[in-house]
N, C-alpha and C positions, 0 to 999 in steps of 0.2 A: 665628723669629719670636722668639727669644731667648728660649726658655724651658727651663728648666734642672729635672731631675725630682727629687723628694724622697724619695717610697718608694712601692714596691709592697706593693698592697694585695689586689690579685688574683694567682694563680700565671700562668706563661703560659699552662699547659696549662689554666686557667680559663676565660682571658679567650677562648680558640682557639675553647671549647665553647660560649661566652654567642656570639659573632661568628656560628659556623655554623650555631647552634641557636635561635635567635630569627626568627619568621617576623614578615614584612615587616607583615603588617597591625595589627601592637602598636603601633607607630613612633604618635606623635604628632604633629600638626602647630604649630609655632611663627610667631606672626606676625612672629619677627625672622630668618627665614628660613632657619632648621634644624629637622629632625624627632627625638625624642628619644622614651627608651623606660629607665623603670627597670629596670635587675636586682636591684638591694638597694637596698634604702630605709636609708638610715640615722637614727639618734633625736638628731641634732645641731640645731642653727641652722644658718638660710643665713647669709651673708656678709654681714659690715656694710660702710659705708665705715673702709679704711683697717685691715681685717682681713688677716689672711697664710693664703691657701691652699696646705697640703702636701697633693702630690698626685701621681697615676701617671698615666699613659696612654698607651696604644698606639692607631695608626690607619694604617687599608690602606685600599686600590683597592677599587671594586666585586668588582673580581676576584682578592679576598683576596690582592693583592701587601703587603706589610706595608713603609710607609714610617719608620715609627720605633716601637722598642717602648724600657719604662723599664726601666733596671736599679738596682738596690738601691746603688749605687755613681753615680750620675747623678743626684743630688735636685734637686728642683722646687718652686719658692714663686714663688705668682704673688697679687701685694697687687689687694687688690677698690677698686679705684678705677674708679667710676661711668660719669666724663667719659669714661676712656680707653678703656673695656670699650666703650661704644656708640659711640665712632669704629671701631673695629677691627672689626666684623664681628659675623657670628653666632656663631663658636668662643667670644669671647670674651663675647658676652653668654649663650652657652648657662650660664657657669660661675654666674651671674645665680641658677640654679634647683636649684643645687646644693647641700645638704647634708654636713652633717660627718658621713661615715660612708656616705654615696651613692654608688652605682656605676649610671652611664647609660653609653647607647649615645648620640652625637653621629650624624647624618647630614648635611652640606652641600655642594650641589652644588659641583663642583670647580672653576669656575671665579669662583665668587664667594668660597672661602675664600679663593683663592691673588688674588685681587683685595680684598677685604676685611680679612681675615686676617692674610694673609704678606705684604701691600705687592709681590709679584713678582709673574711670568710662570708660566702653567704650566709643569713643565718638562717635557723631552721624553720621550716614552714614556709618559703617565701622559693619558687622556681626558678632557681639557677639558667635553666633553657629561657625564661619569659624576657621582657622590658619591665624596667621601671620609666613612667610617666610624671617630668613635673611641669608645674607651672611655674614659671617666673617671673614676677613682674619688678622691675627698676625704678624708685620713685624719684629717686634721685641720685647726680652724680655727682660729687663735691674734689675737691682737692684737697692734701691733707690741712693745711691750713685753711680753706676755706671751713672744714668739716670740726678742727678746732676751735674756729675762733664761731661757729654756729654752739657747738656745746658748752662753751663759757657762758654765751649769751642764754642758752636755757638752762646753766647752772645759776644765776646770776637772779631768775626770775624766779625758778622754785626754792633757792633760798630765799627768797625776798617771802615768797608763802608761808615757809615752813618755819618762818620768827614771827608771822605774824599769827601764825596758829599757837605757837608754843608762849609768846607773850600773854596772849589772849587767856590761857591755858593758869599761867602764872597768877596772872590778874584776877580772875574768878574764886581761882582757890588762894587768894592772900599768901604768896609763894612771893618772897624777896629774893632774886638770882644776880647771882653776877655774868658777867658775859667777858668773853673770849675775844679777838678782834677778825677771829675765822669764824663768828655767829653761835658758838658753843656756849649756852646757858649752863650753869652751875650753880650750886648750893654745897656748902661746908658743912652738916650734922655735926660731927665731931673734931675737930682738929687734928689730934694726933699729936706725937713729938717725934725732936728728930729733924731730919734735911731730907728734905725733898727729889724723890729720884730723878736722875739724871741718865741724858741720852746714852744709852749702852747700858745700863743698869736692869738685874734682871728682878721683877716686882712680882711678887704673888699677889693675887684679888679675889673675895669673895664679890658677885654680883649675882642679882636681878635686872633680865629686861622685861620691860613691860613697853606696848603702845602707847600711844597718849590713851587711848581708849581703857586701859586697864589690863588686857590682854598678855599675860605671862606669856612670852617664848621661848625662854632659857633662864636658870637660875645655877649656881654652882651651889648652892645651897641643897638640892634637892640627894636624896638615896640617905641609906642609914649611915654614912660615912663620909661627910661632906669633903671635897677636898676644893681649895682656892687655884683657879686659872694662873700659869705662869707666864710672861713673855717679857721679851726684851724693849724697852723704850726705845723710841725712836728710829727701830727700825721698817717698821710698814708691818708688823708682824699681827696687829690689828687693826680696828676702824679706825682712821684720821680721832674722831674723836673721843676714841678711848686712850690711844698715844696721847693727845693733850690732856684729856681729863685728869686718868693717873695721876701724870704729874703734878697734879695740885694738889695732891693729896702727903704727908706726911704717914712714917709709918701707925697705925692705928687709927687712922683718919677714915671717916665713915663719910660719904656724901652721895648726892645725886646728880645727875648728868642727863640734860637733855638736850638731843643731838638731832641738828638735821638732818635731812635725808646725803647733801652734798658733803656731809663727814663720817658719812654710815656707808649705804649700800648705792646708793644714789635710785638712778632711772633703774636698775636689778633687781629684781625680785629675787631675796635670798631663800623664801621657804611658804608654804601656805600663808602662816600667819605674818611675815615681812615682805609685805609688798612692794613695788616699785615706788618709789619716792616716800617710803615709810618713816617717817619721824620716829626717835628713838629714846626711850626712859629708862637710865641704869641707877639702880642701888647699889651702889659699891662701897668694899670695903679695902684699901691697904694692910694685907696681913702682915708683909714684909718686903724688905729689900735683900736682896741676895748678894 
């Protein structure tokens, strides 16, 4: 359904207590096809068109089988769009009644939920005649401008932290690195020959990516017949640190890139190794420019 989780408002244990302890008769029926019950009332406003809701969510079947739980590492935002919400069934319509600071239980018939909100068939193992219960908490409702301003401020704070870590690593290991205005640190180990790649050029690159503790998470050099990766400079086909860093190499050149998380994957976890706000280190070689 394309939802990403932003903030945990209720502890998982508390959510479990809410699910197990609330009596059925407290649910109220909505004309939009869901039942609801407030378990905490906030003091904020209802979302307005164009606002963005920051929320956490857990949902489960009537047999207490948990289908999804939010985590602090998996943030979620949902923009308030009445037209889209009205066309996406009861789950999205339910967001209209949730104020900032509210926590609410929502019950939706399984068939209705998957057909109208998830736009998918009911998965095997889930009773299509049953109900799905959601626990939704709205921690914050912001305008798009407020959201962008907050994200920029958080990004600046994280960038400063990352640069401090990178600089400490370079100092401890007696490494002299150059830096760019964006915050990228880099070392040219082999100069290479020819021209630097320009935006629109297709480049071929060998690489080995590690975390700052040396954990290898990817490499083009693995396997019996290693193949370099190809991408177009300046087209956002790779992380910003790569778009910028590879352009600093000439063909045949080799170097090391120290990439702050804001120039990589930011607050989003990419894999089991690349967690939220991970600083990445890449040993790279510009094999050629097509």
